[in-house]
LUMLUMMAR-101495 format. One record per residue (C-alpha): x, y, z; residue in three letters. Coordinates in nm, 4 decimals. Example, Ala and Ser with C-alpha at 12.3 -4.5 7.8 and 13.67 -1.06 7.14 Angstrom:
REC        x        y        z res
REC   1.2300  -0.4500   0.7800 ala
REC   1.3670  -0.1060   0.7140 ser
END
This chain:
REC        x        y        z res
REC   0.0108   0.0163  -0.0182 met
REC   0.1144   0.3766  -0.0680 tyr
REC   0.0262   0.6612   0.0777 pro
REC  -0.1535   0.9269  -0.0408 phe
REC  -0.3372   1.1405   0.2451 met
REC  -0.3088   1.2052   0.5960 thr
REC  -0.5892   1.4033   0.7126 leu
REC  -0.5675   1.6879   0.9972 asn
REC  -0.7385   1.4440   1.2343 asp
REC  -0.4276   1.1387   1.0991 asp
REC  -0.6564   0.9496   0.8955 thr
REC  -0.4801   0.7533   0.6457 glu
REC  -0.5351   0.7010   0.2915 ile
REC  -0.3866   0.4571   0.1320 thr
REC  -0.4065   0.3064  -0.2056 his
REC  -0.2570  -0.0203  -0.3761 ser
REC  -0.0685  -0.1000  -0.7015 glu
REC  -0.3101  -0.1596  -1.0135 met
REC  -0.4157  -0.4588  -0.9997 lys
REC  -0.3996  -0.6668  -1.3588 asn
REC  -0.8119  -0.6263  -1.3875 asn
REC  -0.7152  -0.2445  -1.3906 gly
REC  -0.8636  -0.2159  -0.9833 arg
REC  -0.6862  -0.0412  -0.7632 val
REC  -0.7604  -0.0787  -0.3911 lys
REC  -0.8532   0.2458  -0.1205 val
REC  -0.8077   0.1858   0.2042 tyr
REC  -0.9044   0.4884   0.4758 ile
REC  -0.7703   0.4337   0.8889 glu
REC  -0.8421   0.6886   1.1256 thr
REC  -0.7289   0.6271   1.4802 pro
REC  -0.9603   0.6075   1.7511 asp
REC  -0.9192   0.6328   2.1847 lys
REC  -1.2152   0.3855   2.1983 lys
REC  -1.2014   0.1455   1.9651 asp
REC  -0.8465   0.1234   1.8597 gly
REC  -0.9173   0.2555   1.4841 phe
REC  -1.2527   0.2978   1.2055 his
REC  -1.1630   0.1705   0.8882 asn
REC  -1.3357   0.1703   0.4590 ala
REC  -1.2631   0.0155   0.1919 val
REC  -1.2716   0.1377  -0.1515 cys
REC  -1.2396  -0.0361  -0.5124 trp
REC  -1.1132   0.1856  -0.7787 leu
REC  -1.3040   0.2832  -1.0987 pro
REC  -1.6287   0.0869  -0.9365 asp
REC  -1.6725   0.3274  -0.6651 tyr
REC  -1.6662  -0.0735  -0.4547 glu
REC  -1.7214   0.0298  -0.0518 trp
REC  -1.6495  -0.2838   0.1822 glu
REC  -1.5719  -0.3220   0.5228 asn
REC  -1.6814  -0.0421   0.6745 ile
REC  -1.6615  -0.0064   1.0104 asn
REC  -1.6634   0.2885   1.2825 gly
REC  -1.7894   0.5796   1.0300 tyr
REC  -2.0844   0.8119   1.0989 ser
REC  -2.3009   0.8427   0.7021 pro
REC  -2.1696   1.1912   0.7690 leu
REC  -1.8377   1.0481   0.7960 glu
REC  -1.8727   0.8394   0.5110 met
REC  -2.0197   1.0621   0.3301 glu
REC  -1.7338   1.3247   0.3339 tyr
REC  -1.4531   1.0049   0.2459 phe
REC  -1.7034   0.8826  -0.0993 lys
REC  -1.6656   1.2504  -0.1933 lys
REC  -1.3127   1.2580  -0.1368 leu
REC  -1.2222   0.9957  -0.2886 val
REC  -1.4292   1.0479  -0.6013 lys
REC  -1.2883   1.3991  -0.6379 asn
REC  -0.8879   1.2474  -0.6176 asn
REC  -0.9585   0.8965  -0.7971 ala
REC  -0.7617   0.9988  -1.1343 his
REC  -0.4914   1.0784  -0.8718 leu
REC  -0.4970   0.7895  -0.7016 ile
REC  -0.5623   0.5766  -1.0466 met
REC  -0.2274   0.7535  -1.1623 glu
REC  -0.0001   0.7022  -0.8825 phe
REC  -0.1459   0.3284  -0.8802 ser
REC   0.0178   0.2706  -1.1925 gln
REC   0.3701   0.4470  -1.0673 ser
REC   0.4373   0.3471  -0.7179 gly
REC   0.2686   0.5889  -0.5400 gly
REC   0.2660   0.8938  -0.4257 ile
REC   0.6295   0.9714  -0.3505 leu
REC   0.8209   0.7690  -0.7038 cys
REC   0.5318   1.0410  -0.9198 ala
REC   0.6780   1.3227  -0.7415 val
REC   1.0553   1.2031  -0.7830 asn
REC   1.0564   1.1156  -1.1260 ser
END
């Protein structure tokens, strides 16, 4: 998994390399004092969400919009070794 973005609340957004079938796994994880971590998975380019744990509907609305607005970058970086490799190229 490649790092993509860290939000102000320490939410980490990472993504996989592009799979042979053209799909990319986006993983979102937020530390939580009570539960340990909240997390969710989105598969691009289908925007298929799964394994949503601990996030409210409002938080998920925010993450869905964030992923959708950045999907083109995530898809691009998934083919070039992540954002750090793309920046250093």
